[in-house]
Steps between C-alpha positions, in 0.01 A plus 500: 500500500752741334283616212346158436145387569367597845501212746159331490300422811534138613127424460495627140767250391441162340532198727834414343635853563370492858685174564817649352484815712427315824738208446746612771222562754349162414834332576522679835143409597558137401820485709319652800203262464725195482702614801222627728162368378562149375500609136147649507559785252127560452445567872792745512380694192137516615606615847714775345203607288272501806746715696529743207119533479466553876779762492298699245178458704340285229350273763196387300717354222733350762205336678378347172848366421530358850164328461613342172828385663299332775269329250193711578494740208208727424407293193253213506623140492475341151259234633272776633511677162415170330199455731384855421531438125308171518226625734438817299498307169774718347670379183880520483484816288247664737715417802814630326322826418396539866856416614652768274239762595543451876880505465492820290254683728643396838866475403513166683479140391201393708381227261749247366573451127340213309815286493502501884136384498583216262784387727267513802238301309750224423587470869131468591418229244576127530823390335720773648640331812732195464417179687567126478312178558645240736515232380512632141191426293542252217468629144453859624739780413689655791445843342278703734473816289154402380260794491166527324413192293241486224211326676417284198852379421495127441121470490351340189305765310212258451393511866146642512549679833775720357408679175795591278471873580516449879767708678635339815809576705640296784809446713691189588375372835839494672602844369170649623552338841850646534362842402232473770763408760718798402190718533458374857871524582476802734205353691680166537817667634296716740329186625836332555621802699183488710577134577862586599646317200740782408792256463330346196405820315786472248384159379533295291131405506342177383128525426287189538145516362243262637249360255177702471637780720627745240159658433565514127241247393538281193809645335660177386704505182313294239639621170873552495733785594540410867523233770211256528363562850204336676155660497577717803869523584824307538 
């Protein structure tokens, strides 16, 4: 460096400095990816990294990276972590402490961070998946992002059966039904394959519910916030 500061190692630089130093290489990789790999820069870079690890006999790290690339990383799925947290009665702070401890001791991210659990929870609760009624329901909003509803909303506070301090949570009937169907999605598709209906696997699907066959009992909407449905089903 002709008497100046010694050249710093690439990994010790800030992200901005790393980008500056590698800008020419980045252009070359991008050009190669667009020409040979359909523009998949990520695949090219990860393959280069894998080859570099294998060349240095760091096969364990290469195997872990390969597993992540193929969607089967060593870490637990967020939904599994959520189930562990719920079944072991861990508070958010207790789970976070366990997550940090395991990561520090093992050097791996086996458990997922809390924000990943919250995202997984949203996907598991009613109100996450979009759907539509055909024909559209009168006087009912087409918005399907309806999650947990206060169970007493719309009820007069003078009703004897529901004291003022009662805590109740419920879901809109149709949103809960869609959530149940999404839960059964894999089983439904497997059943279609077993019946040689592969041509129809990509949908679209129309779900028809026969009265009294949904198994959800009396879940009719009697006090606002959702579609008025019969005692059993639509």
